[in-house]
C-alpha positions in Angstrom: 0.0 0.0 0.0 3.0 2.3 0.3 2.8 3.8 -3.2 -0.9 4.8 -2.8 -0.3 6.2 0.7 2.6 8.3 -0.6 0.8 9.5 -3.6 -2.4 10.5 -1.7 -0.5 11.7 1.4 -2.0 15.2 1.3 -5.6 13.9 0.9 -5.2 11.5 3.8 -3.6 14.2 6.1 -6.2 16.8 5.3 -9.0 14.3 6.1 -7.5 12.9 9.3 -5.3 15.7 10.7 -7.6 16.1 13.7 -6.7 12.6 14.9 -3.0 13.4 15.0 -3.4 16.8 16.4 -5.3 15.4 19.4 -2.8 12.5 19.8 0.2 15.0 20.0 -1.7 17.3 22.3 -2.5 14.4 24.7 1.2 13.2 24.5 2.5 16.6 25.5 6.0 16.4 23.9 8.5 19.0 25.0 11.6 20.4 23.3 14.5 18.0 23.5 12.3 14.9 24.0 13.0 11.6 22.2 9.7 10.4 20.6 9.1 7.0 19.1 6.4 6.5 16.4 5.2 3.0 15.7 3.5 2.0 12.5 4.4 5.5 11.2 3.4 4.8 7.6 4.4 7.9 5.6 5.3 9.7 8.8 2.9 12.7 9.1 2.0 12.3 12.7 5.5 11.9 13.9 6.7 14.8 11.7 4.1 17.1 13.4 5.6 16.0 16.8 9.2 16.6 15.4 8.3 20.3 15.0 7.5 20.4 18.7 10.5 18.7 20.1 12.8 20.8 17.9 16.3 20.2 16.6 17.5 19.3 20.0 14.9 16.5 20.2 14.8 13.2 18.3 12.0 11.4 16.5 12.4 7.7 15.9 10.1 7.0 13.0 9.4 3.2 12.5 7.3 0.9 10.4 7.1 -2.8 9.7 7.2 -2.1 6.0 10.5 -1.0 4.4 8.5 0.7 1.6 6.6 2.9 4.1 9.9 3.8 5.8 11.3 4.8 2.5 8.2 7.0 1.7 8.5 8.7 5.1 12.2 9.3 4.6 11.5 11.0 1.3 8.9 13.2 2.9 11.3 14.2 5.7 13.8 15.4 3.1 11.1 17.5 1.5 10.3 19.0 4.9 14.0 19.5 5.7 13.7 17.6 9.0 17.1 16.8 10.5 16.0 15.3 13.8 14.4 12.0 12.5 15.9 8.5 12.7 14.2 6.1 10.4 14.0 2.4 11.2 12.2 -0.7 9.9 10.9 -2.2 13.1 8.3 -4.8 14.2 6.5 -3.2 17.2 6.1 -6.6 18.8 9.9 -7.0 18.7 11.2 -3.6 19.6 15.0 -3.3 19.5 15.2 -0.1 21.6 16.7 -0.1 25.1 14.6 -0.1 28.2 13.4 3.3 29.3 14.9 5.0 26.3 12.1 7.3 25.0 10.0 10.1 26.4 6.8 9.4 24.5 5.3 7.0 22.0 2.8 7.7 19.1 1.0 5.0 17.2 -1.8 6.0 14.8 -3.9 3.0 13.6 -1.3 0.4 14.2 -2.0 -1.7 17.3 -5.4 -2.9 15.9 -3.6 -4.5 12.9 -0.9 -6.3 14.9 -1.0 -10.0 15.4 -0.3 -9.7 19.1 -1.2 -6.2 20.3 -0.6 -7.2 23.9 3.0 -8.0 23.2 3.4 -4.8 21.2 2.0 -2.7 24.1 4.2 -4.4 26.6 7.2 -3.6 24.4 6.0 -0.1 24.2 5.8 0.1 28.0 9.3 -1.3 28.3 10.9 1.4 26.2 9.1 4.3 27.8 10.7 6.2 30.7 8.9 6.1 33.9 5.9 8.5 34.0 6.0 9.1 30.2 3.1 8.7 27.9 1.8 6.5 25.1 -0.7 8.3 22.8 -2.4 6.1 20.1 -5.4 5.9 17.9 -7.6 3.1 16.6 -10.8 3.1 14.6 -14.1 2.8 16.4 -16.9 0.4 15.6 -18.0 -0.4 12.0 -21.3 1.5 12.3 -19.3 4.7 13.1 -17.0 4.1 10.2 -19.0 3.6 7.0 -16.1 4.7 4.9 -14.4 1.3 5.7 -17.4 -0.8 6.9 -19.3 -0.6 3.6 -16.7 -2.0 1.3 -15.8 -4.7 3.8 -19.4 -5.7 4.2 -19.7 -5.8 0.4 -16.8 -8.2 0.1 -18.3 -10.5 2.8 -21.8 -10.4 1.2 -20.3 -11.5 -2.2 -18.4 -14.4 -0.5 -15.0 -13.0 -1.2 -14.0 -12.6 2.5 -15.2 -14.3 5.7 -16.9 -12.3 8.4 -14.2 -10.9 10.8 -13.4 -13.1 13.8 -13.7 -11.5 17.2 -10.3 -10.4 18.4 -8.5 -11.1 15.1 -6.3 -8.3 13.7 -8.2 -5.8 11.6 -9.3 -2.2 11.3 -12.1 -2.7 13.9 -10.3 -5.1 16.3 -10.0 -2.4 19.0 -13.2 -0.5 18.1 -14.7 -0.6 21.6 -13.4 1.3 24.6 -13.6 -1.8 26.8 -11.3 -3.7 24.5 -8.8 -0.8 24.5 -8.8 -0.7 28.3 -8.4 -4.4 28.6 -5.3 -4.5 26.3 -3.7 -1.4 27.7 -4.0 -2.3 31.4 -3.1 -5.9 30.6 0.2 -4.6 29.2 1.1 -2.8 32.4 -0.2 0.7 31.6 -2.6 2.8 33.7 -6.3 3.0 32.7 -6.3 5.1 29.5 -8.2 8.3 28.8 -10.1 7.8 25.6 -11.5 10.5 23.4 -13.6 10.2 20.2 -12.3 12.1 17.2 -14.6 12.5 14.2 -13.2 12.5 10.6 -14.7 12.9 7.2 -13.4 11.6 3.8 -14.6 13.8 0.9 -14.7 12.3 -2.6 -15.5 14.2 -5.8 -17.2 11.2 -7.3 -17.6 7.4 -6.9 -14.5 6.7 -9.0 -12.4 8.6 -6.5 -13.7 6.5 -3.6 -13.3 3.3 -5.5 -9.7 4.3 -6.3 -9.1 4.9 -2.6 -10.4 1.4 -1.7 -8.3 -0.3 -4.4 -5.1 1.5 -3.6 -5.1 2.3 0.1 -7.4 -0.1 1.9 -4.8 -2.6 3.0 -5.9 -6.2 3.1 -9.2 -5.3 1.5 -7.5 -3.9 -1.5 -5.3 -6.9 -1.9 -8.3 -9.2 -2.0 -10.0 -7.1 -4.5 -7.1 -7.4 -6.8 -7.5 -11.2 -6.9 -11.0 -11.0 -8.2 -12.1 -11.5 -11.8 -13.4 -8.5 -13.7 -17.0 -9.6 -13.2 -16.6 -10.2 -9.5 -14.9 -6.9 -9.0 -17.6 -5.1 -10.9 -20.3 -6.7 -8.8 -18.6 -5.6 -5.6 -18.1 -2.1 -7.0 -21.8 -1.8 -7.8 -22.9 -3.0 -4.4 -20.6 -0.4 -2.7 -21.9 2.3 -5.1 -25.5 1.6 -4.0 -24.6 1.5 -0.3 -22.9 4.9 -0.2 -25.7 6.8 -1.8 -26.8 7.8 1.7 -23.6 9.9 2.0 -24.0 11.7 -1.3 -23.1 15.4 -1.2 -23.8 17.1 -4.5 -21.9 15.3 -7.2 -19.6 13.6 -4.7 -19.7 11.9 -1.3 -18.7 12.7 2.2 -18.1 9.6 4.2 -17.8 9.9 8.0 -15.5 8.0 10.4 -14.7 7.9 14.1 -11.3 7.3 15.7 -10.8 6.4 19.3 -7.7 8.2 20.7 -6.2 6.9 23.9 -3.5 8.2 26.2 -1.9 6.4 29.1 1.4 6.2 31.1 
């Protein structure tokens, strides 16, 4: 997905900036801090924090995907950021020293990890005492039609099984109770959780369909395996389902992130 995320970086950032702004505000970074970002993707959330910690601070921008790390690195060059260390890193097998960072950011990462408890424990290990983790996950499917509608279409056409409870996925941590269970089970304090609304604007259906096929992770990869006829049937089902969100000639699809902060 790295190519699509890099190409559509500005669209994604404009639509979801509020999520990252709240995450950074809750984290409360200070000049000179060392901040770790997990599952950084193309890096925008961490780069916003890098501006706060200043040249005397250090951002460690990491992702499991080397292609995403490369995309983030290219963006940092464009922004002339000199305080960023880029690493390919599995959040479940963190190679940083104990108590080595002043804060951790993770936007839409833990929910996709095979073992979020292990990842959270590793996060706790590398945090200095009293320092904070600020992260975001997507809320429940009914609050996120931008993602739930295409996923439901794939299930209804028999191309994907219904999601298993607790399995990695975009809605795996979509309830506050599940967030608290995982966070406290990893040794953190009971988190403060805040809802942050987002909205994805699309000029027409083709723009939304392009988003699904190029940026929608596992869903996009399954769509690419379909025959032309199968793909067209899914496309038409999605088109019919999003009519409720039509705005003029285009669409405005709402979403809801759950942002959590803990120490």
